[in-house]
C-alpha positions as CSV (number, residue, x, y, z in Angstrom):
1,M,146.2,81.6,64.3
2,A,149.6,83.2,64.1
3,K,151.8,82.2,61.2
4,E,155.2,80.8,62.2
5,F,158.2,82.2,60.5
6,K,161.4,80.3,60.0
7,V,164.6,81.5,58.4
8,K,166.7,79.0,56.6
9,K,170.5,79.1,56.9
10,L,172.4,79.5,53.6
11,S,173.6,75.9,53.9
12,E,169.9,74.7,53.8
13,Y,169.4,76.0,50.3
14,N,170.4,74.2,47.1
15,T,172.2,76.3,44.6
16,V,169.1,77.3,42.5
17,Q,167.1,78.3,45.6
18,L,170.1,80.3,46.9
19,V,170.5,82.2,43.7
20,K,166.8,83.1,43.7
21,I,166.9,84.2,47.3
22,L,170.0,86.3,46.8
23,S,168.5,87.8,43.6
24,N,165.3,88.7,45.4
25,I,167.3,90.3,48.2
26,N,169.4,92.2,45.7
27,R,166.3,93.4,43.9
28,A,164.9,94.7,47.3
29,I,168.1,96.5,48.2
30,A,168.8,98.0,44.7
31,P,166.8,101.2,45.2
32,Y,168.6,101.9,48.5
33,A,172.1,101.2,47.1
34,K,171.9,104.5,45.2
35,D,171.8,106.3,48.6
36,K,175.5,106.8,49.3
37,K,175.1,108.0,52.8
38,F,172.9,105.0,53.7
39,M,175.3,102.5,52.1
40,K,178.3,104.0,53.9
41,K,176.5,103.5,57.2
42,L,175.6,99.9,56.2
43,R,179.1,99.1,55.2
44,G,180.3,100.5,58.5
45,C,178.1,98.0,60.3
46,F,179.8,95.1,58.6
47,S,183.3,96.4,58.9
48,K,182.9,96.6,62.7
49,S,182.3,92.8,63.0
50,D,185.3,90.8,64.0
51,K,185.7,87.6,62.0
52,Q,187.4,85.9,64.9
53,D,184.4,86.6,67.2
54,L,181.2,86.2,65.2
55,D,179.2,85.1,68.3
56,S,179.3,88.5,69.9
57,S,180.5,91.1,67.3
58,G,178.6,89.4,64.5
59,F,175.4,89.6,66.5
60,E,176.2,93.3,67.3
61,A,176.7,94.0,63.6
62,L,173.3,92.4,62.9
63,M,171.6,94.5,65.5
64,E,173.2,97.6,64.1
65,I,172.1,96.7,60.7
66,I,168.5,96.1,61.9
67,E,168.6,99.5,63.7
68,L,169.9,101.3,60.6
69,L,167.3,99.7,58.4
70,T,164.5,100.4,60.8
71,E,165.5,104.1,61.0
72,S,166.4,104.7,57.3
73,A,164.6,102.1,55.3
74,P,161.7,100.5,57.1
75,D,160.0,99.2,53.9
76,L,163.3,97.5,53.0
77,V,163.0,95.5,56.3
78,F,159.7,94.1,55.3
79,D,160.9,93.3,51.8
80,V,164.0,91.5,53.0
81,L,162.2,89.6,55.7
82,A,159.5,88.5,53.2
83,V,162.3,87.1,51.0
84,L,164.1,85.4,53.9
85,F,160.8,83.9,55.3
86,E,159.6,83.1,51.9
87,A,156.4,84.9,52.9
88,D,154.2,87.7,51.6
89,K,155.3,91.2,52.7
90,K,151.7,91.8,54.0
91,D,152.0,88.7,56.2
92,I,155.2,90.0,57.7
93,A,153.7,93.4,58.3
94,E,150.7,91.9,60.1
95,A,152.7,89.3,62.1
96,N,153.4,89.3,65.8
97,A,156.6,91.4,66.2
98,I,158.0,89.0,68.8
99,D,157.7,86.1,66.4
100,V,159.4,88.0,63.6
101,L,162.2,89.2,65.9
102,D,162.7,85.7,67.2
103,A,163.1,84.4,63.7
104,V,165.5,87.3,62.8
105,I,167.6,86.6,65.9
106,M,168.1,83.0,64.6
107,L,170.1,84.6,61.7
108,R,173.0,85.1,64.1
109,E,173.5,81.4,64.1
110,D,174.2,81.5,60.3
111,T,177.9,82.3,60.4
112,K,178.1,81.6,56.7
113,L,175.6,84.3,56.0
114,L,177.4,86.8,58.2
115,D,180.8,85.9,56.5
116,F,179.2,86.2,53.1
117,L,177.6,89.6,53.7
118,S,180.7,90.9,55.5
119,S,182.9,89.8,52.6
120,C,180.6,91.5,50.1
121,F,180.5,94.8,51.8
122,S,184.2,94.9,52.7
123,Q,185.1,94.2,49.0
124,D,182.8,97.0,47.9
125,Q,184.4,99.3,50.4
126,K,187.9,98.3,49.2
127,K,186.9,98.9,45.5
128,S,185.4,102.4,46.3
129,A,188.5,103.3,48.4
130,S,190.8,102.4,45.5
131,I,188.9,104.4,43.0
């Protein structure tokens, strides 16, 4: 029996749950944040998205991010998906790829998440440019 994966939107979490989720994602990303080349590419994915048109460009940014992660940090994909699905990393790795992709595509409907991530990365980019 295949396990069903569901991704919650940011608005579905209470504050304590959201802090835990974001903390877990931050912990998963931290080792990769030291790779300046990788982070520059990741920031570039977010800067391309047009805030006025999240339906298309936000989705394109998400797909670019997934492509970058799959090429440069495949373990990070499993770590982040495990956090988002509130599942074990091993369950994600052994799951049906179509089920996982279907759940990930549902993230495009979370405009608050895309706005939040875009804002975080654009602020980081502005800080590094000003230094």
